[in-house]
N, C-alpha and C positions, 0 to 999 in steps of 0.2 A: 863545690857549687855555690860559692859565695856571691857570684855575679847574679844580680836580680833578673837580668834578661834570660839567663839560663834557667833560673827557678821558674820563670813564667812560660818557658818554651817546652812544648811536648814534641818529641821527635816521633815521626811515623816510620816504622820499620815494616815494609811490606814483604810478605813471604808467599805471595800467590804462586810464584814460579818454583818454589821449593815445597813448602807444606801443602799449598793449594793443589799442586800437580800430583800429590800423593793420594788425592781422592780417587777411588777406584773408577777407572774409565776416563779420567780427566787429563790424560797424557797429551802434551802439546808438541807440535812439530818445532823444529829449530827456528823456522821463519816466524811462527806464531809467538815463540818466546821472545824473539828480538822485537817484534811489534809491541807486545805487552810491556816489555821493559822500557821501550821508547815512550809509551804513553804514561807510564809511572814516573819516569824522569821528567817529562814535560809537565805533569800534574803537580810536581813539587814534593814527591816522596823523598824523605831524608835518606833512608837506607833501603836498598833493594837487595833482598836475599835471592840471588839469581839461580841458585841451585846447589847441588851436592856433588862437587867435581869428581870425587873418587868413585861415584856410583856407576858411571859409564863414560865411554868416550863422547857420546852425544851430550851428556850433561856438562862435561868439561869444556867441549867446544862452545856450547851455548853461554856458559858463564864467562869464558874468555872473551868472546865477541861482544857480549853485553858490557863487560868491563872496559873494552876499548872504545865502545860507542858512547857510553854515558857522559852526559855533559855536566850535571850538577850533583846527582845522587851519589852517595857512598855505595859501592858495589861490594857485596858480602857473599862469601861462600861458606858452606857448612862443612865441618870436619869432626869426626869422632876424636876421642882422646888418644890418638895414635899418631906417631911421627909421620908415617907415610901419608895418612889422610891430610895432615896439616901442610906437608910439603906440596902435595897435589893441589890443595886449595890455593896456596900462595902462587903457584904457577898459573892458575886460572885468573886470579884477581890482580896480580901485580902490575898490570899495565893500566889499571883504572886510575883516573885522576885522584880518586879517593877510595883506596882499597880497605877492606876489613876482613879479618879471619874470625869466624865464629866456631868455637870448639865446645863440645859438650860431653857429659858423661852422666849416667843415671846414678843418683845419690841415695835414693830411698832404700830401705831394707830389701824390697822386692827387686829393685834394679841392681843393687850391689851383688845380689846372688847370681846374676847372669854371668858376669866375668869371673865370679868366685873370688872377689877381692874383699879383704877385711877393711875396716875403716882406715887403718894406717897405710895399707897398701894403696888404697884409692887416693888418699891425700897425697901420697908421694907421686902418683901418676898425674894428678892434677897439677902439682907444682912443676913437674918436668914438661908436660905438654903445653901449659900456658906460657911458661918461660920460652920454650922453643918457638911458639907462635909469635911472641913479642919480639924475639930476636929477628924475625923475618919482617914484621909489620908493626907499626906503632899504634895501630887501631885494632885492638883485640877484644872480642866479646866472648864471655864464658857463661855457660848455662849448666846448672845442676838439674838434669832432667828429673821430673817428678818431685820437684822441690817442695810442693805443698804437702807431700806425704813423707818428707824427710824429717828426722828428729831435729828439733830446733837447735840444740847444742851442736850437733854435727854440721848442720847447715851453716851456722855461724862460723864454725871452724874452717870449712872448705871455702866459703866465700872470702874469708880473710886471707887464706892461702892464695887464692886466685888473684886477689887485689895486689898482694905483695909480689906475686910472680909477674905482674904487668898488665892484667886485664883492665881495660878502660871502661868497659860496660859489663855489668853483671845482670844477666837475665834470669828472672824467677818464673819458671814455667809451671802452669797448672796443667800438666801433660794429659791427665785423664778427665779434666773438666769436673772435678769433685768439689772444688772450693766454693764457698758462698762469699758474697761481697764483703761482709764484716771480717771474715778470716783473711781475705786477700789484702785488705788494708792493714790489718794487724801484723801480718807477716812482713810487709815492707817497713812498717814502723819499727818492728822489733829489730830487723837487720840494721836500719839506720842508727838505732840507739845502741846496739851491742857490738857491732863490728868495727874495729879500728880502721880508719881510712875510708869508711863508707861515704863520708861527705865529699870525698875527692873524686868519686866516679859517678857514673850514671846507672841507676837501677832501671831495668826494663821489666815488662810483664808480658807473658805469652799465655793466653787463656784459651782453652778448648771449650766447646759448647755442648758437652754431653748432657748437661742438665739445663741448658738454655740460659746460662748466666754469664757467658763469656764476656760480652760487652760491659755488663754491670761490674764484673770482677775487675776488668781492666781499668774502668773509670774509678773504681774504689781505690785501686793501687795508685793511680795518678794523684788522687786527693791526698793519699798518705805519703807521697814523695817520689814515686816512680816518675821518670821523665822520658821514658820511651815506651811506646805501645807497639807490640808486634801483632800484625793483623793481615787479613787478606781481602781482596775484592770479593764482594758478595758473601763473605764469611766462608769461602771455600776451604776445604782442608780435610784432614783425617777424620773418619767417623762422622760425627755431627758437625764438624767444621770448627772454625776459629772465630775470634773477635773480628767483626766486619769493619773494614776501614771506613766505609761510608757512615756507619753508625757512630763511631768514635769522633770523626771529624765534625759531623753535624751536631752531636751532643755537646761538644766543646763550644761550637758556634752558637747554638740556641740557648744553652744554659751557662753562658759566660758569667752570669751573675753569681753562681755558686761555684763554678770551676773557671776561675779567671786565668786560663792558660791559652797560649797562642800556638797555632801550627802554620806552616807555610804552604799547606795544601790549597790548590785552587779548586774550591768546591764545585765550581761550575762545570768541571770536567768529570764529575763523579758518574753521572748517568751514562755518558758515552763509554767510559772504560768498563762500567758494570755490564753494559750490553755486549761489549766486545769480548770480555772474559767469558760471559755466559755462552757466547757463540763458539769460541775456540775450544772451551773445555767441555762443551756438550751438556752443560748443567743449566737448564732453564731456571730463571729466577721466579720463585713462587709469587703469586699475585699479591699476597698481603705482606711481602717482605718489607721491613722498615726501610724508608728512604727511597729505595730503587724498585720496589714492587709496582706492578701495573696499577694496583688500587691505592697506592700510597697517597695520591692526590685526587682520588675519585670519590664522589659523593652521590649516594643513591637515596638516602633518607630525605623525605620532604622537608623535615625540620632542618637538616643539615644544608640542603640546597638553598632554602630560604635564607638561612644565616649567611651562607657564602655570598649570595647575591647582594646582601646588605653590607657585609664586611668580611672579607676573606679570612681575617685573623680570628673570626669567631670559631672556626673549626680547622684552621691550618696554622701550625706553629712555625712553619717556614714557607718560603715561596718556592714554587716549582723552578723558577729561574735560578735559585740558589744552588741547585744541583744539576743545572744544565738542561732542564726541560723547557721546550718551547710551548707557549700558550696556543699557538696554531699548529695543529698536527698535520692537516691535509695540505700538502704543498706540491705533490707530484701527480702526474697523470700521463695518459698515453701520448700527449703532445710534447712532453718534456724531452729535452735533448741530452746528449752525453755530458755536456758541461754542467747542466743543472743537476744531473744524477751524481756526477763526481762530487760537486759541492755539497750536496745533501748527505752523501755517504761520509764525507769528511766531517761534517757536523755531527754525525752519529758515531764517529770514532773509527772509520774504516779508511785506510790509505791503500789505494789500488794503483797498480801499474797499468800501462796502456793496454796490454793484452788481457789483463784481468777485467778491466773496465769494459772492454769489448764484449767479453763473455757475459758479464753481469748485465750489460745493457740489453743484449738479446733476450735474456730471461726476464728482465724488467718489462720490456715491450710485450712479451708473451703474457705476463701477469696483468699488465694494464689492459690488454684486450679482453681478459676474462673478468676483471673487477672494475666496478664503477668508480671506486675510491681507493686510492693508495695511501696508506698511513705509514708513519715512521715504523711501527711494529711490523708492517708488511715488508718493508725494506730490510729490516733486521732479520726477519725470517728468511727472506730471499738469500741473504748472505750466509745463512747456515748451511746452504748447499756448498760444500767445500770445493775450493778451486785449487787445492794443493796437489802435488804429484801422486799422493796416495790414492787418488781416484782413477788413476790411469789404467789399472789392470782389469777392473770390472766396471762395465758401464751398461746402463739400461738403454736399449734401443727402442723397444715398444712393449706395451702391455695392454691386453684386452681381458676383461673379466666378465663372467656371466654369473649373476647372483639374483636372489629372490627367495620367495618362500619355499620353492621346490629345490631341495639340494640333491647331491652335493654341489657346491659352487666350483667354478672352473676358472683357471687363469692360463692364458696363452701368452708366453713370455719369449721375447727375443733379447738376448744380451750379447754384448761384445766382450769377449774374454781374451785378454792380451792381443787385442786388435782383430780377432776373428769372430764372426757372427755365429751364434748357436741358438737353437730354439727348443722349446719344450711346452707341453700342455699338461697341467696337473690339477687335481681337485683338492678340496679341503673343506673344513668346517667354517665357512664364511669366506669372503673374497680375500681378506688379508692372509688368512691361513693358506689359502690356495696359492697366492702369490709367493709367500715364503717357501712353500713346498716346491714351487717351480724353481726358485733360486737354488734351493738345496739340491734339486735334481741335476742342475747344471754344474753346481760347484759343491760337491759333497764335502761335508765338514762335521766335526763333532762338537762345535761350539754350542753352549747352552744359552738359550734366551732368558736373561735375568729380568729384563724390564721392557715393557712395551707401553708407551705413554703417548696420548694424543691430547692436544688442546688447540682450541681455535685462537688464532692470533688476534683477529679483530672481530667486529660484530657482523651479522648478516649471513644469509645463506651462501653468499659467494666468498665468505671468509677463508683465508688460508688455514689449513691444518698444519700444525707443526708436530712432527712425530719424533720421538726419542726412542732409540733401541739400544739396550745394553746387553752385551754378550760376553761369555766367559769360556776360555779354552785353556786348559792346563795352567790355571792361575793367572793367565793374561786376561785382563778385562778391558774391553773397548766399548766406546759409545759412538753411535751414529745418529745424525740428525738430518732432517730435510723438511721442507715446507712446500705445499702445493694446495691448490683449491680442491683437488681430488685427494681424499684421504687415503685411498688405496695406493695411488701413485706415490704420495708422500711416504707411506709406510714402506713401500718397495725400495724407494731411493734411500731411506734411512737404513734399511737392512743391508743394502749393497755398500753404503758408506761404512758401516760397521765392519763388514767383511774386508773391505779394502784396508781399513786400519789394522785389522787382525793380521793380514798378510805382512804389513809393515812391522808389527810387533814381533811376528815370528822371525823376521830377518834380523831385527835388533837383538833378539834373544840369542843370536849366534848359532841357531840350529840350521841345518840344511833345509832349504826351502825348495822342494821339488816343483816341477811344472804343475800348474793347477790342473787337477784331473777334472774332466767334464764328460758329459754324454748328452747326445741329442735325443730327445724323446718326441716323436711326432704323433 
């Protein structure tokens, strides 16, 4: 890396579609993966890790189609240190304009014990599998999983082997999020100083957020010489998540004085893709999330408000426009037409076909009749009501609830199940419990409710409530979301959305999926 332009450039490697999708309940449909990949490509992401091709036929198909569609991004697939994995990965990415194979193996003592390999046996496997990958593709990335807990001497040894075998990028993962920034920097510096050939390849960093230091660890690695950061939109990922793409990009932009590195990311597209990923993954962005949270550019303190009125830089280190936020939020109303709605949704990161737009427009008009003001967040919440085919089997026809201080509360529910109308009336401890009991009476299941979360999208008594429901059945975790000005209706729709996704997951699991059992209770 003697070229100064390469020294000053930080590559952004996005793994939202692979590591991000591994978040429990964040499974995306094929169409959603293609959409997110398109947005990442358009945004300027250098490398998109599109999936784990050997994991399933669905993952292979998604990676393959993303590879064929990508315009500028390198398209990468993940593979274990096994010949079959690597071959399958190459089959998926080989039609990309810029393909990459990413292969990995756990090198720490804890991870070496899993395949029961000693140090020499693992070193031999690394040499064989990286060489095999390089014979297929001239862009090969290798990762020693749990590198931050691997003995330094052994880590140097296997990194050198991978470089000699043909790896062009060496990724150093903090797989369990245990490292601190000082250690992250020291590890990269140590490898650059001790490993022969280290100056001829790119070092990458992949940090998890278990102790809340993922972004800090990644930036410390960059300062020490790493030139690729692996990250996800909204920090989505295993357990507590990963380094957040938006945090890295804006930190490099805002603190260019101490980190004089460039990326090719179009930061004005950050907010749109953040909202879209939150919608399709079913993981709402916390209000105080850095860069993309609802409160990131909000000021309530009188002192802060006074300062903002006099000079925005007093309390804001970046402009809302830098991440794609509009200063004027209220632009839509009940008199808006389809063209205006399509344009606005495109600004928010949603690309709709004519049939989808027709469906959304009907729901938009219904919402506009109930609300005096329609905000961007209202439209995003509206889009959380999924329009993909997984909603076809179970649909809400009508719901009536009776609630108050005198219990038990009652829900009268009419549902369409595989196109046939069914009814029931059930009671519960509150209107939401009664509605959920009614759904379960019509569609018996053993799924356990893991999470039920409600938050208001905008202000006022007519605000939409966005409800998130997470359910688990036999290890399958699904998330459902919906929004409505009626909290009970939003809750019911979210529960039904989750059940629909559960039916899809059952089918993908390869198990026989019998006809949905139901019963009418009058």
